[in-house]
C-alpha angles and dihedrals in degrees: 000000000000092000091051091052092049091048091051091048091051092048091051091049091050090052090052091051091051091050090053093058097045126087092205113124143058116312135191108223113221123207120242089263086072093232113063116088108217109174149334117256122189115210117200132181125223121178092340095310123107130213131178131213129193107242101175140007113211098204104081091205089061099037093103098039120136127209099256094166096049113116100197134060089303093068112129091000122130113270091217104081093019122134105235100166119058139171106000118153131191115261128207090261094059092254117124109225143151096073136088140240128212123219101209091196094067102015093237123141118215135189111257145227120181117191122178110216139173093042092310094305092112135036124209106215113193122187118188147163119229103342130013091250088069102064147059135261129218123190114223123196124225110249096190 
């Protein structure tokens, strides 16, 4: 009985560690000012690849916006419900890379790094052009 309890405790701890290194979940996006909550983005994983979709836009005046400046298949589509993160895979360093992220405000697509931090409670989202040094990072907060 004691061995079973210890095994279950270790399995639960392992599950917690995996959750901390995974960007899957619902995230509050925070504006560059570090304070303003902009939207909810749900990140899902399929076959080792993550994608993220805008579920809700908090600013009621922008809730029905479309991506007018997008240049791909997302042009003139509603931002709510739009996939903005595509194709990232987990690297050996625990950072999810290789994908891209769309900024619906300007229609630009950037290369992407996703890094869970603070025990998985926050997600550093870095969009960049060329190399990671040439970009910006937002910190999103786990909503669930």
